[in-house]
N, C-alpha and C positions, 0 to 999 in steps of 0.2 A: 542536631536535628534528630527527631524521633525516627527510629528504624521501623520500617513497615515490611511485613511479608506481602508480596504482591498478590498472590492468588489464594483462594480458599482450597481446602482439601478436596471438596466435591467439584470445584472448578477445575482442578488439575485432572481429576478422574474423567470429567466430560471432555476435556481437551485431548487426553490420551486416547479416548475411544474414537474420536473423530479424525485425528491428525494422520496423514496430511491432506486427505482428499475431500473431506466433508466439513461443512460449516457446523458450528455448535455453540450453544450458550455457555459462557464461562463466568464464574463469579470472581471478583477481586476485592482488594482491601485498601485501595489507594484514594478513595474519594475524599478523604479528609487530609490528604498529604499537603504540607505547607507549600510545596512547589506549585500547587495548582490553585492557590489563592489568587484572586483577581489582580491584586497589585503586583504579585510576583510574576504573573504572566505578562502584565503590561511592561514591566521592566525587562523581561526576556525579549518581548517583541521589539523594544527600543534598541537593544544591544546586538541582536542578530543581524548578520549581513542582509542587505536589501533583497538579495537573491533567494533568501530563505523565508521570505514573507510574501504570501499571496492572499489577496482579498478581493471581494466583489459584493455587490448587493445580493441579498439572499433570496429574492422573490423570483426564483428560477422555475423552469418546467422540468419534469422528469426527463423529457426528451429535448433538452436545451441545446440550441445552436450556439457553438462557441463564440461566433463573431457578434453575438447580440448580448453579451454580458457586460454590464456597467459596473463602475467602481464608485465608492464614496471618496470625496476629497478630504480625507482625514489622515492623521499620522497613525502608524501601527499601534502605538501606546494608547492613543485616544479611542481607537476602534475597540480595543480590549476593554477599556474602562467603561465604555458606553454601549457595550454589546446588547444590553437589555432592551434598548430602544432605538438603535441606529440602523436596523434592518440589514446588517451585514453578515457575511460568511467569511471566515478567515482560517487559513492554515499556516502554522509556524512549522517550517520544514527542517528536517535534520537537526532537531534541537539537541541532539547528542553532541554537537560541537561545544555545547556549554557543559563544563565539568559536572555540575550538580545533576543535570538531566542525564548526562552520560552514565553517572553512577546508578541512577534509577533504572534505566533500561538494562544495564548490566545485571542488576539484581533480579529483574523480572526474567531475563533470558537464562540466568543461572538456575532459577527455579524449574524452568521447563526443559532444560538441556537434557536430562536423562530420557525424556520422551522424544524430543526432536532428533537427538543424535542417533538413536536406535533406528529411526525411520528414514531420515534424510541426510544423516551425516553432520559434520561440523557446520556451524554458522558461517555464512558469508555476508558481507555488506550489511551489517546491523545498523538500523536507523530508527529514529523516533520522530513522531509528528504530533502536534497538538492542534485540535480543531475547535474553533469557537463559532457558534451560530446564533444569530438572533432568533427570537420566537418565530415559528412557522417556516423557517428557511428550508430549502430543498437542496440536497447534494445530488446532481443528476446521475443518471444511469451510466456506469463506467466500470472498468476493471483495472486492477493493479498487478504489477509483475512480481509482487513479494508475498510470502506468507505474512499474515497480519492478524494481530489480536487488537480489536478496538475496545478500549475500556471507557465506560461512561463515568465521568467524574461528577458532573452536575447537570441538572435539567433532565428532560426526557426526550427520547426520539424513537423512531421505528426504523429499523434497518431491514430491507427486503433483499435477500440473497438468493441468487440463481445458481444452478449447478455449473461447476467449472467444466470446460471442455465440451459443452453441448453445442455442436455446430449449427443447430437450428436456431440458436439464440445469437451466437457470435460466429459468423461464417469463417471458414479457414483463411480466406483472403484478408479478413480484418485482423485476425491474429498475426498474420505475416507482416502486414503494414505496421501494426503496433510495435513489433520488435525491430523493425527497420527505422523507427522514428517517423513514420509517414502518416500517423493518425493521431488526432486529438483524443484525449482520454474519454471525453463524453461520446456516447454511442447512441445509435438509433434504438429506441425502445418501442416494442409492440405490446399492447396490453395482453395479447395472447400468450406472451411469455410467462405471465403471472401464475398460470396454472402449475408451473414447475417451481415456483419460488417458495421460500420459507421466510416468514415474518418473525423478527426478533424485537419485541418491545424492550426498551432499555431505559433503566433509571440508574441513579448513582449506585455503584457497587456491582453493576452488571456489565458483562462484556460479551463479545462475539468473536470467535475465531473464523476468519475468512480465508479459504484456501487460495492458492496462487491463481489469479485471473478468474476468480468466481465473480461474475457481474453482480452489481448491487447498486442500490440507490437508497437515500436516507431522507426521511421527513422529520424535521424537528417538531417538538411539542410547543406548548403555549408559554414557555419560559426559556430564557437563554440556556444554551447547552455548551458544555465543555467536555471534550473527549480526548483521550490519550491513545495514540496508536503506536504499538511496537511492531517493527517489521524486520524480516530477515530474508536473505536468499539462501539457497541450498544447492547441493549438486543436482538435485531433482529439478529445481526451478531453472537452474543454469542450462540443463539439458533440454528442457522444454523450449526455452528461448532459442537455443542453437538450432533445434529441429525446425522451427518456423523460419529462421533466417535462411537455412539451406533450402527449404521448400520454396521460399520466395525467389531465391536465385535460380532454382530450376524452372519456376514459372516464367521468369524473365527471359529464358532462352528457349521457351516454347514447350517445355516438358511439364505436364500437369501432374503434380505430386499426389500420392494417395493421402487419405485422411490420416492424421496422427492416430496411432493405435491399431490401424488396419493391418500393418505389417511390422510387428515389434522388432524383429531382427534387422530389418532395413532401417527403421527409425534409429536403432542403436548404432548402426554403421554410419549413418549421417551425422549423428552427434559426435561419435569418436573421430570421424574424419574432420569435422569442423574444429574440434579441440586440437587435433594434430596440426591442422593448417594454421590456426591462430598462434600456436606455440612456435611453429617454424617462422612465421612472420615476425613475431616478437623477438626471436633469437637473431634474425637477420637485421632487425632495426638496432639491436644492441651492438652487434658487430660494426655496423655502419657508423653508429655513434662513437664507438671507440676509435675507429679509423679517422673520423672527423676531428676528434680531440687531439690525436697524434699530429695531424696535419697542421694544427694551429701553432705548433712549436717550430 
C-alpha cells in the first residue's frame, strides 16, 4: 500500500497556531488513499461490530429532536455502496479496531505529536471515525468531548463551528449533564448563536481542527460526502471533563458552582481532588478484587 503523509506543511502550521483552543482550517493528503475507496469502506462497515455502526436518514434539522430520527432498512455495506442516492447519514465508529485504519490514525497522530505534546501532553484514548453522508444531509448541532481533526475525503460540505466554552451558547448545566451521560449529543440551536460562528467550506484535501466541545453542525453539498475524523483526549480534556462532573455533584447537593475559569485555582483543586478520589476508588476495587480471588480457593 502506498505510504501517504497525512498533512501538508501549511496545514501543520495552521494547526500549530490554533491548537488547542481555536478552530482552524487544515490541509491534508489522504483524499486518494485506497482505504477510503467506496468498496473498501463497504467491506469495513460489514466487518465492524454492530455497536460501531450508526446510521439514519439524513434529512435532519440543525436543531433535530433525537427521538424523531428515522433509519433506512438496509445493511451497513449496502448503505455505503448506495450512499449517493439512499438519503442516509452514517458513521463508522472507532475504526481503529481494524489494523489498517489503526496504522493510518497512528501515522496522522505521529505527524502532529510535536505540536500536541507541547501544549496538552501525551495522547489519551486515540480513536478514528468515518462519516458518510448522502447529498444535502445535515449533521445537527452538537459537541464532542475530544480534540478532533475532520478530514474531507470526497464530496463537499460546510462545517459551522462555534467557540468552545461560551456559556451563552452551551449553558454550564448542559456541559455538566453531557459529562455525566445525561444528555443526547444533539443540542438546542438558536440562530442568534451564528454571529459567533466560523464557517469552513470543505472539499477533498481540506480539513478542520475542532477544539474540545466546540459546538458545530454540518451541511453536506450536492454530492455524497466521505470524511475521516481523527480524535484524541488529553490531560487538558480530561481535566475539563472532571471539573464539570464535580460541579454537577456540587449542584446536586444544593451548592451552585462558579463558572469554569472564574476561579482557576479552585477549578484546579476540584480537578486534582477528583483525580485523587478516582485513584483511591480504583485502588480499593483492585484490593477487593484480589481478596475475592483469594477467597475462591
